C-alpha positions in Angstrom: 36.6 -121.4 -51.9 36.8 -125.1 -51.0 37.1 -125.9 -47.4 40.5 -126.6 -46.2 42.3 -124.9 -49.2 43.6 -122.0 -47.0 47.4 -122.0 -47.3 49.1 -122.7 -44.0 51.2 -119.9 -42.6 55.1 -120.3 -42.4 55.8 -122.3 -39.1 57.9 -119.5 -37.7 55.2 -117.0 -38.3 52.5 -119.1 -36.7 54.6 -119.8 -33.5 55.1 -116.2 -33.1 51.3 -115.6 -33.4 50.8 -118.4 -30.8 53.4 -117.1 -28.4 52.0 -113.6 -28.8 48.6 -114.7 -27.8 49.8 -117.0 -25.1 51.8 -114.6 -23.4 49.1 -112.0 -23.7 46.5 -114.3 -22.2 49.0 -115.5 -19.3 49.5 -111.8 -18.3 45.8 -111.0 -18.4 45.1 -114.2 -16.3 48.0 -113.3 -13.9 46.4 -110.0 -13.3 42.8 -111.3 -12.9 43.8 -114.2 -10.5 46.3 -112.0 -8.5 43.3 -109.7 -7.6 41.4 -112.8 -6.3 44.3 -113.9 -4.1 44.9 -110.3 -2.8 41.4 -110.1 -2.0 41.5 -113.2 0.3 45.1 -112.1 1.9 45.1 -108.5 2.5 42.4 -106.2 0.8 40.0 -106.8 3.6 42.5 -105.3 6.0 43.8 -102.4 3.6 40.6 -101.3 2.1 37.6 -102.4 4.5 39.0 -102.0 7.9 36.0 -100.7 9.4 34.0 -103.8 8.9 34.4 -106.9 10.9 37.0 -109.5 9.7 34.2 -111.6 7.9 32.1 -108.7 6.4 35.6 -107.3 5.2 36.4 -110.4 3.4 33.1 -110.7 2.0 33.3 -107.0 0.7 36.7 -107.7 -0.7 35.3 -110.8 -2.7 32.3 -108.7 -3.8 35.0 -106.4 -5.5 36.4 -109.6 -7.1 33.0 -110.5 -8.6 32.6 -107.2 -10.1 35.2 -108.3 -12.5 32.9 -110.9 -13.9 30.0 -108.4 -14.2 32.3 -106.1 -16.4 33.3 -109.1 -18.9 29.9 -109.0 -20.9 30.4 -105.3 -21.5 34.0 -105.9 -22.6 32.8 -108.8 -24.9 30.5 -106.3 -26.6 32.5 -103.3 -27.0 35.7 -105.5 -28.1 33.6 -107.8 -30.3 32.4 -104.7 -32.1 35.4 -103.0 -32.9 37.4 -106.1 -33.2 35.1 -107.0 -36.2 35.2 -103.6 -37.5 38.9 -102.7 -37.0 40.7 -105.9 -36.7 41.9 -108.4 -33.9 45.4 -107.0 -33.4 44.5 -103.4 -32.4 41.8 -104.5 -29.7 44.3 -107.1 -28.5 46.9 -104.4 -28.0 44.3 -102.4 -26.2 43.0 -105.1 -23.8 46.6 -105.6 -22.8 47.1 -101.9 -21.9 43.8 -101.7 -20.0 44.5 -104.9 -17.9 48.1 -104.0 -17.2 47.3 -100.5 -16.4 44.7 -101.3 -14.0 46.7 -103.9 -12.3 49.8 -101.4 -12.0 47.4 -98.9 -10.7 46.2 -101.0 -8.0 49.8 -101.6 -6.8 50.1 -97.7 -6.4 46.6 -97.3 -4.8 46.4 -95.5 -1.5 44.8 -97.5 1.2 41.8 -96.6 3.4 44.1 -95.4 6.2 45.4 -92.8 3.6 42.3 -91.5 1.7 39.5 -93.2 3.4 36.5 -94.4 1.7 37.8 -93.2 -1.8 40.2 -96.2 -1.5 37.5 -99.1 -1.9 35.7 -97.1 -4.5 39.0 -96.5 -6.6 39.9 -100.4 -6.1 36.4 -101.3 -7.5 36.8 -99.0 -10.6 40.1 -100.6 -11.4 38.5 -104.0 -10.9 35.8 -103.1 -13.5 38.5 -102.1 -15.8 40.2 -105.5 -15.3 37.0 -107.4 -16.1 36.2 -105.3 -19.1 39.7 -106.0 -20.6 39.4 -109.6 -19.9 35.9 -109.7 -21.5 37.6 -108.7 -24.8 40.9 -110.4 -24.5 39.8 -114.0 -25.0 37.9 -113.8 -28.1 40.7 -111.6 -30.0 43.4 -114.1 -28.7 41.9 -117.3 -29.8 40.7 -115.7 -33.1 44.1 -114.4 -34.0 45.6 -118.0 -33.8 42.5 -119.7 -35.4 42.3 -117.4 -38.2 46.2 -117.7 -38.8 46.6 -121.4 -38.2 46.6 -124.5 -40.5 43.2 -125.7 -40.7 44.4 -129.3 -40.2 45.8 -128.4 -36.7 43.6 -125.5 -35.8 42.3 -127.3 -32.6 45.9 -127.8 -31.5 47.2 -124.3 -32.2 44.1 -122.6 -30.6 44.3 -124.4 -27.7 47.7 -122.7 -26.7 46.0 -119.4 -25.8 43.7 -121.4 -23.5 46.8 -122.6 -21.5 47.1 -118.9 -20.4 44.6 -119.4 -17.7 46.3 -122.2 -15.7 49.7 -120.3 -16.6 48.6 -117.0 -15.2 47.2 -118.9 -11.9 50.5 -120.6 -11.4 52.3 -117.2 -12.0 50.3 -115.2 -9.7 50.2 -117.8 -7.0 53.9 -118.6 -7.3 54.7 -114.9 -7.0 52.5 -114.3 -4.0 53.9 -117.6 -2.3 57.6 -116.5 -2.7 56.7 -113.0 -1.2 54.8 -114.5 1.7 57.8 -117.0 2.2 60.5 -114.3 2.4 58.5 -111.4 3.9 57.2 -111.0 7.4 53.3 -110.8 7.6 53.8 -107.0 8.7 56.0 -106.3 5.6 53.7 -108.3 3.2 50.6 -106.2 4.5 52.6 -103.0 4.6 54.2 -102.9 1.2 54.9 -106.3 -0.1 51.6 -107.1 -1.5 52.1 -104.2 -4.0 55.1 -105.9 -5.6 53.2 -108.4 -7.7 50.8 -105.7 -9.0 53.7 -103.4 -10.0 55.5 -106.5 -11.7 52.6 -106.5 -14.2 54.0 -103.4 -15.8 57.0 -105.2 -16.7 55.0 -108.0 -17.9 52.9 -105.7 -20.2 55.9 -104.2 -21.7 57.1 -107.6 -22.8 53.5 -108.6 -24.0 53.3 -105.4 -25.9 56.5 -106.0 -27.6 55.4 -109.5 -28.8 52.0 -108.5 -29.8 52.9 -105.2 -31.8 55.3 -107.7 -33.9 52.4 -110.0 -35.3 50.3 -109.4 -38.3 46.7 -108.9 -38.6 44.5 -112.0 -39.3 44.8 -112.7 -43.1 41.2 -113.9 -42.9 39.8 -110.9 -41.4 41.8 -108.8 -43.9 40.2 -110.5 -46.7 36.8 -110.5 -45.5 37.1 -106.6 -44.8 38.3 -106.3 -48.3 35.4 -108.0 -49.8 32.9 -106.1 -47.8 34.7 -102.8 -49.0 34.4 -104.1 -52.6 30.8 -104.7 -52.2 30.1 -101.5 -50.8 32.2 -99.8 -53.6 30.1 -101.7 -56.2 26.9 -100.8 -54.6 25.9 -104.4 -54.1 25.4 -104.1 -50.5 23.3 -101.9 -48.3 25.1 -100.1 -45.3 27.0 -102.7 -43.2 25.0 -103.5 -40.0 26.7 -103.5 -36.7 28.4 -106.8 -36.0 26.2 -107.3 -32.8 23.0 -107.0 -34.9 24.4 -109.3 -37.6 25.6 -112.1 -35.1 22.2 -112.1 -33.3 20.4 -112.3 -36.6 22.6 -114.9 -38.3 24.1 -116.9 -35.2 21.8 -116.6 -32.5 21.6 -120.5 -32.2 25.5 -120.6 -32.1 25.6 -118.1 -29.2 23.2 -120.2 -27.2 25.3 -123.4 -28.0 28.4 -121.5 -26.9 26.7 -120.2 -23.6 25.4 -123.8 -23.0 28.9 -125.2 -23.6 30.6 -122.8 -21.2 28.4 -123.9 -18.2 30.0 -127.1 -17.1 33.5 -125.9 -18.2 33.2 -122.6 -16.3 31.4 -124.0 -13.1 33.7 -127.0 -12.7 36.5 -124.9 -13.0 35.9 -122.6 -10.1 34.4 -125.3 -8.1 37.7 -127.3 -8.6 40.3 -124.7 -8.0 38.6 -121.8 -5.8 35.7 -123.7 -3.8 38.2 -126.6 -2.9 40.0 -124.2 -0.7 37.0 -123.6 1.3 35.6 -127.4 1.4 39.0 -129.0 2.0 39.7 -126.7 5.1 36.5 -126.6 6.7 35.0 -130.1 5.8 38.2 -132.2 5.4 40.5 -130.7 8.0 43.2 -129.9 5.4 45.4 -126.9 5.8 45.0 -124.1 3.4 48.4 -124.4 2.2 48.1 -128.1 1.5 45.0 -127.5 -0.5 46.7 -124.7 -2.5 49.7 -126.9 -3.3 47.5 -129.5 -4.9 45.8 -126.9 -6.9 49.2 -125.6 -8.0 50.5 -129.0 -9.0 47.3 -129.9 -10.8 47.2 -126.8 -12.7 50.7 -127.4 -14.1 49.2 -130.6 -15.3 46.3 -128.9 -16.6 48.7 -126.6 -18.6 50.3 -129.7 -20.2 47.1 -131.6 -21.1 45.2 -128.9 -22.8 47.3 -128.8 -26.1 47.0 -132.8 -26.0 43.2 -132.3 -26.0 43.2 -129.8 -28.8 45.3 -132.1 -30.9 42.8 -134.8 -30.4 39.9 -132.4 -31.4 41.7 -132.3 -34.7 41.7 -135.9 -35.2 38.3 -137.0 -33.8 36.4 -133.6 -33.8 35.5 -130.8 -31.4 32.1 -132.4 -30.2 33.5 -135.8 -29.2 36.3 -134.2 -27.2 34.0 -131.6 -25.5 31.3 -134.2 -24.8 34.0 -136.4 -23.0 34.9 -133.5 -20.7 31.4 -132.4 -19.8 30.2 -136.0 -19.1 33.5 -136.8 -17.3 33.3 -133.9 -15.0 29.8 -134.5 -14.2 30.7 -138.3 -13.4 33.8 -137.4 -11.4 31.9 -135.1 -8.8 31.0 -137.7 -6.4 34.6 -139.3 -6.3 36.2 -135.9 -6.2 34.5 -135.0 -2.9 34.9 -138.6 -1.6 38.6 -138.3 -2.0 38.9 -135.0 -0.5 37.0 -136.2 2.5 39.9 -138.6 3.3 42.1 -135.7 4.3 45.1 -137.3 2.5 47.2 -135.1 0.2 47.7 -137.7 -2.4 43.9 -138.3 -2.7 43.2 -134.5 -2.8 45.9 -134.2 -5.5 44.2 -137.0 -7.5 41.0 -135.4 -7.1 42.0 -132.0 -8.3 44.1 -133.4 -11.0 41.6 -135.6 -12.5 39.1 -132.8 -12.4 41.3 -130.4 -14.2 42.3 -132.9 -16.8 38.6 -133.5 -17.6 38.1 -129.8 -17.6 40.8 -129.5 -20.2 38.8 -131.7 -22.5 36.3 -129.0 -22.7 38.5 -125.8 -22.5 41.1 -127.1 -25.1 38.7 -127.4 -28.2 36.4 -124.5 -27.0 38.8 -122.0 -28.8 38.6 -123.6 -32.3 34.9 -124.8 -31.7 33.7 -121.2 -31.1 35.7 -119.6 -33.6 34.4 -122.0 -36.2 30.7 -121.3 -35.5 30.7 -117.6 -36.7 31.3 -115.7 -40.0 34.6 -113.6 -40.1 33.0 -110.1 -39.8 30.9 -111.1 -36.7 33.3 -113.8 -35.3 34.9 -111.7 -32.5 31.5 -110.6 -31.3 29.9 -114.0 -31.4 32.6 -115.8 -29.7 33.1 -113.2 -27.2 29.5 -112.9 -26.4 28.8 -116.5 -26.2 31.9 -117.0 -23.9 31.6 -114.0 -21.6 27.8 -113.8 -20.9 28.0 -117.3 -20.0 30.6 -116.4 -17.3 28.4 -114.3 -15.3 25.8 -116.9 -15.0 28.2 -119.8 -14.4 31.8 -118.9 -13.2 30.9 -115.8 -11.2 28.6 -117.4 -8.8 29.8 -121.0 -8.6 32.0 -120.5 -5.6 29.3 -118.5 -3.9 26.6 -121.1 -4.6 28.9 -124.0 -3.7 29.7 -122.3 -0.4 26.0 -121.5 0.3 25.1 -125.1 -0.4 27.5 -126.4 1.9 26.4 -124.0 4.6 22.8 -124.8 4.2 23.1 -128.7 3.8 26.4 -129.4 5.6 27.0 -131.9 2.7 28.8 -132.2 -0.5 26.1 -134.1 -2.3 24.0 -130.8 -3.3 27.2 -129.4 -4.6 27.9 -132.3 -6.7 24.5 -132.3 -8.2 25.0 -128.6 -9.1 27.9 -129.6 -11.2 26.2 -132.5 -12.7 23.2 -130.4 -13.7 25.6 -128.0 -15.4 27.3 -131.0 -17.2 24.0 -132.2 -18.4 23.3 -128.8 -19.7 26.6 -128.8 -21.5 26.0 -132.2 -22.9 22.7 -131.0 -24.3 24.1 -127.8 -25.9 27.1 -129.6 -27.5 25.1 -132.7 -28.4 22.6 -130.5 -30.7 25.5 -128.4 -32.3 27.0 -129.4 -35.5 30.6 -130.6 -36.0 32.9 -127.7 -37.0 36.3 -129.3 -37.4 36.5 -129.0 -41.1 35.1 -125.7 -41.5 37.5 -123.3 -43.4 37.1 -119.9 -41.5 37.6 -117.9 -44.9 34.6 -119.7 -46.2 32.0 -118.9 -43.6 31.4 -115.2 -44.7 27.8 -114.2 -45.5 27.6 -112.1 -48.6 25.5 -109.5 -47.4 23.2 -109.0 -44.4 20.3 -109.2 -46.9 21.1 -112.8 -47.6 20.6 -114.8 -44.4 19.9 -118.0 -46.4 23.2 -117.7 -48.1 24.9 -116.9 -44.7 23.6 -119.9 -43.1 24.5 -122.1 -46.2 28.2 -120.7 -46.0 28.3 -121.0 -42.2 27.4 -124.8 -42.4 29.7 -125.7 -45.2 31.8 -128.6 -44.2 34.2 -130.8 -46.1 
């Protein structure tokens, strides 16, 4: 099949697919970010009361970090079955797991009621959240990428990426509303449960939309071809997707992991660590810093599709490289603006940082999807993305905080982000441009034909 010949789906159907992925990822990120906010506000008091306040907060954030640790496991399991059974089934399962765990947190008895079992159950539910999120991202972006018009794949596939800023806006907005209308005592007593229980309603909406969409036609064709080869005895028993992807696409996995370093580290430094730096080093109130992040996140949401559309015109690599280099170059001005203590400068610092981050995050969905063959695409994209998050996003706020504590300066933190940017520039720089690849045309014939697989995987118009 010649690249670019895949017929685009009807516009209405594609928009429904995009909406299903966007709403699902927004709900998943809402649940994930909601936990982080609650960890800072109330979990230290409700689940770790025997510790002093600082230790309780650290333990609370440790349960937050556990969610990152579970994401690679989710990537492996969901990737395996997503490549075997299809994208849609696994996306429904990920939404149920994430929403169910979040809803259960809203019902969880506290330490005062059941003692040490409370933090244990909280940690288990956080593991379930991380496991579900590790499988969500790959399926959501693939469902759009494999349905979408190849000429605008970057644009359409970038919409699930907007689920991250949308989820953050939703989680922070709900918590801000509750803290504004409830007293501190009421919020700590029962009000904190409301946003977690609200997840149950959001999941019902998300499931209704996700169940209404069709399975990826690219995956269905690849599955039919594999079954036909087996029936004709032209292929050996099919290897597990993990084995196949590590055999045929290990270089692409390394590229994806390298590409994630600057994107993931810069995001958590700009949106999470800033709350520490601005309040302790620049004398800015936490609410002021939070307002800056909220406004900048709205801008972030708006620019992601624009960057995705640009990647359709000039390529994934140029846009991604612009974002990686830009974030690195912005770090020293970023901290200098924050140090002034003015809200306008703070807002400018965060907004420009997230706009540059969007130049990496927007084309990432299509870029990673286009790297891998269909029957191992869920595994490859998920492994590359989620394994990197453990080394990049999970420790980024902790590393930045430790550097600030040890050196009392933003310079080491800026150099930390710049080093990540250089790594990403190298990874994306050695990668091949993927913009013109036909996702239906990158399927290796059999596991016994790695040369053919590599040829198909590199076919470009």
